[in-house]
C-alpha positions in Angstrom: 109.9 116.1 87.8 108.1 112.9 89.4 105.2 114.1 91.5 103.4 111.7 94.0 99.9 112.1 93.8 99.4 111.0 97.4 99.5 111.8 101.0 100.1 108.3 102.1 103.3 108.4 104.5 103.9 104.9 103.5 104.0 105.3 99.8 106.1 108.5 100.7 108.7 106.6 102.6 108.7 103.4 99.7 109.2 105.9 96.9 112.0 107.5 98.8 113.7 104.2 100.0 114.3 103.1 96.3 116.1 106.1 95.6 113.5 108.6 93.4 113.4 112.2 94.0 109.9 113.6 93.8 107.5 115.8 95.4 104.0 115.2 97.2 100.7 117.1 95.4 97.9 114.7 96.9 94.9 114.1 94.6 91.4 114.6 96.2 88.9 112.6 94.3 85.8 110.6 95.2 87.0 106.9 96.2 83.7 104.9 96.2 83.7 102.0 94.3 80.8 101.8 91.3 77.9 99.3 91.9 79.3 96.0 91.1 82.8 97.0 90.2 85.9 94.6 89.8 88.5 95.5 92.7 91.1 95.6 89.7 88.9 97.8 87.7 88.5 100.0 91.0 91.9 100.2 91.9 93.4 101.0 88.5 90.7 103.7 87.9 91.1 105.5 91.0 95.0 105.4 90.3 94.6 106.7 87.0 91.9 109.6 88.2 94.4 110.7 90.8 97.2 110.8 88.5 95.5 112.5 85.8 93.9 115.0 87.9 97.2 116.2 89.5 98.5 116.2 86.2 96.1 118.7 84.9 96.3 120.7 87.9 100.0 121.3 88.0 100.2 121.4 84.1 97.5 124.1 84.0 98.6 127.5 82.2 102.1 125.9 81.6 103.7 124.4 78.6 101.8 120.8 78.3 103.6 118.4 80.2 106.1 121.0 82.1 105.6 122.4 85.6 106.5 125.8 84.6 107.8 126.9 81.2 111.5 125.7 81.0 110.4 123.3 83.7 111.2 119.6 83.8 108.8 117.1 82.0 105.8 116.5 84.4 105.5 112.7 85.6 102.6 111.8 88.3 102.3 108.7 89.9 99.3 107.7 91.4 98.2 104.5 93.4 95.3 103.0 95.1 95.3 100.2 97.2 92.2 97.8 98.7 91.6 94.6 100.3 89.4 92.1 98.7 87.8 88.9 100.3 85.6 86.5 97.7 85.9 89.5 95.4 84.1 91.9 97.7 86.4 95.4 98.2 86.9 96.2 101.9 88.1 99.7 102.1 89.1 101.7 105.0 87.1 101.3 108.1 84.5 104.3 108.9 84.9 103.6 112.7 86.1 101.3 115.3 82.9 98.8 114.6 83.3 98.6 111.0 87.5 98.0 111.8 86.3 94.9 114.0 84.1 94.0 111.3 86.5 93.9 108.6 88.9 91.9 110.8 86.5 89.4 111.9 86.3 88.8 108.1 89.8 88.4 107.2 90.1 86.3 110.7 91.6 82.6 109.6 91.2 83.3 105.8 93.3 84.2 102.9 92.4 87.4 101.0 94.0 89.5 98.4 95.7 92.8 98.6 95.4 94.9 94.8 97.2 98.0 94.2 96.5 99.9 90.9 99.2 102.5 90.0 99.1 104.6 87.0 102.1 106.9 85.7 100.7 110.3 83.9 103.4 111.8 81.3 103.0 113.8 78.5 102.6 110.7 76.3 99.6 109.8 78.2 99.1 107.1 81.2 100.5 103.8 81.8 98.2 101.8 84.3 99.3 98.4 85.7 97.8 96.3 88.7 99.6 94.1 91.5 97.7 91.9 93.8 99.4 89.8 96.9 97.8 87.1 98.5 97.5 87.3 102.7 96.9 85.0 105.1 95.7 86.0 108.3 95.6 83.4 111.7 92.2 83.2 113.4 91.9 86.1 115.8 89.8 86.2 119.0 87.6 89.2 119.7 90.1 90.2 122.4 92.7 90.4 120.1 90.7 92.4 117.6 89.5 94.6 120.4 93.0 95.2 121.6 94.2 96.3 118.3 91.3 98.4 116.8 91.8 100.5 120.4 95.5 101.2 118.9 93.9 103.4 116.1 96.3 101.4 113.8 93.3 99.8 111.7 91.8 103.0 111.3 93.1 104.6 107.9 94.3 101.3 106.2 92.5 99.3 103.7 91.4 96.1 105.0 91.9 97.5 108.5 95.5 96.3 109.1 99.0 97.2 108.6 101.1 94.7 107.6 104.2 96.6 108.8 102.1 97.1 112.1 101.1 95.1 115.1 99.3 93.2 112.6 102.3 91.2 111.4 102.2 88.8 114.2 98.9 87.5 112.5 100.2 87.1 109.2 102.2 83.8 108.6 102.5 83.9 105.0 101.9 85.8 101.9 102.4 85.0 98.6 103.6 88.1 96.2 105.0 91.6 96.9 105.3 92.5 100.4 105.3 96.1 99.6 102.2 95.9 97.7 100.6 95.2 100.8 102.1 98.2 102.2 100.6 100.2 99.4 103.1 100.5 96.6 104.6 97.6 94.8 108.0 98.7 94.4 109.4 96.5 91.6 106.3 97.2 89.4 106.4 101.0 89.9 110.1 101.0 89.3 109.5 99.2 85.9 107.1 101.7 85.3 109.2 104.8 85.9 112.3 103.1 84.5 110.6 102.3 81.0 109.4 105.9 80.8 111.8 108.7 79.6 109.6 111.3 80.8 
């Protein structure tokens, strides 16, 4: 049984899009970066912690690695995405002013979107990361204010959604598009297909 340890509707849609059957069981862990933590270390740590927390919770009181005695083997997929600029982590905005601040930082520049993924099974964790470079056009203050007013940036790392209204400001990317949405599908499929859980 595959479990997605995320409440993200985008991750749910993407995993379903490539044909996996799974259940959703979000993890609830602190997501603050450690002082001076490298962005790749940060997202892979969180992905692993999310997957391990859900794996422990669902395995508690049952046969190790099983959802219930006689149940299917358990595999838990965790993921975490962040945006980095000059190696600084730009997470989800705290409020509208913070969203505008982040968008001003990204304006006219190329940043990186990094997603850490972790698959935890009875055999242990498998952890990987994907990075995509994203180019932003230069944004006016009016464009930023108008976009923030839509509410779309508020629950997104880097304060934008590439699959939403912000697409108009992204002339090119280098790397996996789905990674920017929050789940690098080719990487995830490779992990799942190589792990006979």
